[in-house]
N, C-alpha and C positions, 0 to 999 in steps of 0.2 A: 774661570771665565773663558768663554768662547769668543775670540776676536779674529781667528783665522776665518776667511770666507768658507762657507760650506760647499760641498761638492755634491752634485746630483748624478747618480750612476744607475745603471740598469741591472736588476736582478730578476726576480719573478715579476716585478713591476719597478717603476722608478723609485729609488730610495734616496734618502738624504744622509750624507756622511759629514760629521763634524769632528774636529779635534779640540781638545782643551789646551790652549796655548799655555806654555810654562808648566803644564802637567804632562802626564804620560797616558792619557786616555784617548782612544779613538772610539766614537760612538756612531752607530748606524741605525737610522730610524726608518720604519716602513713609511714610504711616501703616501700610502693610501690612508692610514689612520694615525700616524705618528707614534705607533708603538715602538719601543726599543727592540731592534732586531739583533744587534750584536754589539758587544762592548769588548774592545780589545785593550788590554793593559800591557804597556811596554815595560821593560825592566826598571827597577827602582830608580836608577840614576838618570833615566831619560827625562828630558824636558823639551817637549815638542816646540820647534821654533819656525816651522814653515807651514803654509797651507798644504793640505793633502793632495797628492797626485794619484790618480786612479787609472789603472790599465791592467791588462792581462800580460804581465811582463814575461812569464814563463810558459805561455801558450798552452795552458792546461784547461782552458775554458772557464776558469774562475778568476774574477777580478782581484787585483792586488792593490795595496795602498803603500805609497812610499812617502816618508816624511823625514825631515832633518831634525836633529835634536841638539840642545846646548851642551850635551855631554860629548860632543865631537863625534857623533855617530850618524849614519844614515840607516834607517830601518825599512826593510821591505817585508810587509806582512800580507797574508791573504785575508780577504774579507771574512773568511770563516775563523780567523783568529790565529792561524799558524804563522810563526815568524820564519820567513824564507831565508833571510840572511841579514847580517849587520856589517857595515863597513865603516872604517875610520876616516875622518876628515878634520880640518881645523875650524870647525864651526860652519853652519849653513845659514847665511843671512837672508836668503830669498828662495823663491820657488824652484823646485827641481823640474827638469824637463826630460822627455823620453824620445829616443829615436834610434834607428838601426845605424850604428856607427862603424860596425865591423863586417857588414855584409852577410850576416847569418839569418836575416829576416826576423830577428827577435828585437825587442825594444831594450836598448841599453840605457843606463841611468846617468844623466849629466848633472853634475853638481859644481857649484862655485863656492868658495869659502871667504872668510874675512881677511885672509892674508894674501890673496892674489893667486891662489891655485885653482885650476880647473881640473876636474876629475871626470873620467868616464868609467863606470863600473859595469861589468858584465851582468846581464839580466838574470842569468841562471844561478850564479853562486856569489855575486857581489865582488868578484875579483877585479882588481884595478887593471884596465886594459889600456889606458892612456892618461897622461896628466901633463899639465903645462903651468909654468909659473910666469905671470905677467906683471910682476913687481907691485902693481897697485892693488888696493882692496877692490872688491866688487860688491855692489849692493843692489844691483838690478838683475832681474831674471834674464838668463841667456835664452837664445832661440835656436831651434833646429829646423832646417828646411833646405830645399834646393834653391840656392840663390844665383847659381851660374848657368842654370838650364841644362845640366848634364844628366838629370834624372836621379842624382845621388845626393845624399844629405851633406850639408855643411853646418858648421857651428859658428854662431855669432855671439860675441861677448863684449859688453861695454864696461869699461873700468872707471873707477872714481876719479882718476887723474885725467879724464877727458879723451881717452883713446877707445876706438872700436876695433876689435880683432875679428877677422873672418878666417876660420880654419877649414882647410879642405882635407877630406878623407877619401883618397882614391878607391879604397876598398869598402866604402860604406854602402848602405842599401837605400831603399826609397820609403821604408816604413817610418812614419812619425805618428805618435798618438797624442801625447801631451807636449806639444812642441814649443809652447810659449807660456807666459804667465796665465794661470787659470785655464790653460788648455786651448783657447781659441782667441781670435783677434778681438772679440767683444768681451773677453775676460768673464764669461758667465759661469765658468766652472760646472757646466752642464754637458754631459757626454752627448746629449742629443744635438748639440751645436757643433760637434766635431765628428760625430759618427751617427748619421741619421738612420742607417739601417741596423745599427747596433750589432755589428758583426766583428767587433774587435779590430777592424781596420778603419782608420780615420778617412773621412771624405777626401782629404788632401792626398793621402797615400793611395786611395783608390783611383784618384785622377792620374797619379804618376804610373800606377800599375796597369791602368786601363780597365779595371773591374767596375762593376755596376755599384755605385754608391747608394742605390735605392733598393738593392736586392742582395741579401746576405749570401746567396748562392748563384753566382753569375751564370754558371753552366747547367744549373738545374740537375745536378747529379746526386744530390742529397748530402754532399760534403760541403760545409760552409767555406767561403772564400778564405777566412783567416787560417783554417787548418791547411788548406791547399798551399797557401802562400808560405806559411811557416814550416811546412814539411816538404817544400820543393816539388809539389805536384802542380799540375796545370789547371788554373781556375777557369779556363776557357774551353776545356774539353771534358766530356763525360768519361772519366777514367775510374769510376767507382768500382767496377768489377775487375780491374787489373790487379796484379800482385807482383810489383817490380822486384821485391826482395825474395820472392818464391818461398815464403814462409807459411803458406796455407791460409793467410788472412788477406782478404781483398782490401783495397784502399778504403772502402766504406767501413769495413770492420776495424781497420787500423784507426780510423777516425772515432769509431765507437769506443775503442779501448785506449785512445790517445797514444798509440804506439807509433813507431817510426816506420813509414812505408818502405824505406830503403835500408832497413836493418832488420835482420831476422831475430835479433836479440837486443831489444831496446835498452834493457837495464844492464846488459853486459854480465849476466850471471851464468852464462853458458847453458841456460835453459831457453830453448826457442820460444818466441812469443806465442805461437800457436799452441804449443804444448802447455804453457802456463795458462793460457785462456781456456783451453779445453779441460784443464784439470782444476779450474777454480783458484789458481794462484794469481799473483799480481805481476804482470809483465813490466811494471814500472818500478818495482822495488827489488833490488838485488839481494836484500837481506833474507828473503824467503828461501834462498838457495839452501841455507843450512838448517832450516826448520824441519820438524818432524811432526806434522799435524795429526797423524794417526798413531803415533807412539809405537811404531813397529821396529824401531832401532835403525831405520833407513832415513837419512836426510832426503830432502826433495831432489837434490842432484843425483842421489843414488836411485831414487824411484824412477827418475828419467832414464838413467843408465840401464836399469833392469826392466824398463817398460812396465813397472808396477803402478798401482793406484796410490797416490800420496794421501788419499783420504780413507783408504781401506787397508787395515793391517793384514788382511789375508786375501790378497787379490784373487787367487785361484779357488778360495773357499774350501780348502782341504783340512782346515783345523790347525794349521801351523802358520805362524806369522811370517810375513815376507822376510823380515830380518833374520828370523831363525833359519829359514830355508837358505837364504843367501850365505849366511855365515857357516852353514853346515854342508854346503856344496850341493844343495837341491835346487830345482828350478821352481821359482815362485809363481810361474805361470802354468805349471803342469800339475794336473790332478787326475787320479790319486797317486800317491807315492807308496811304493812297496818296500818294506824293510826285511832283510834276510836275517832270521834269528837262528844262530847256530844251535844244533841239538846238544844237550848235555851228555 
């Protein structure tokens, strides 16, 4: 039975997202014709207990869904079905909210539980970054926003024993996306009511940041505001052609590949972003460092070291594989090779 309020979010067009309360299903329907677009099944022990919260929490341009479960878990999943992370809590009685609580311009996950604990989980991996015990149970949704006018997020929580707590986070940021029950003051659960230009930055955050809440690219440089804000670029200046990390990729290309404009090796695998991009590898996945797609006995990190082609087993075309040449002391980039045959 679906008794949690549905959420309307944007994909190719506006879609409707529902969860099966007391079950483990998240269903997404095409808003245009009602066809089932995606069905996400959580692990067997999960029993969804909260309305869904929708936002791009890991800043990869794909919306994510966060729900609480009666098996004492919080699940963060991508709308394409990938489970991003799972974190432990003591039950989740009400809506989850999202805001930047540690100043990294990403959306952290704020959860309250049945026993009086408040948790803040990191958006990227679900690690606990802050918690507090307020003695009383909590059964109403917390709220995130700037309540003291300093441009930074605070957290407000009301407890069942009649107290209201306001928590200040001096290192927090100004991004809020799903900052209260059902996302907006009118509780519509519709992203259009909190993000009218659909740029992954809420209108509230755009007001604090000074960006244009009716234009997803305030400076018209081809890089959306959300990417510039989450990657510490300037959303008010056309910096698309700059290359601050000097890795051979412009800021616009970093946006295209979702790499870090201030790191020449986003995934930390010791293969520069530009080399991975230029050679058809994934600059966001460190596991490809050890792969050997052309089966030439050289892993990708060795192909980078020897400047060979990771997709061509014989870079210089001399009939000998790159691995054979490297392991036998020849130059895999030089052709032809001459072998001296001793006379009998």
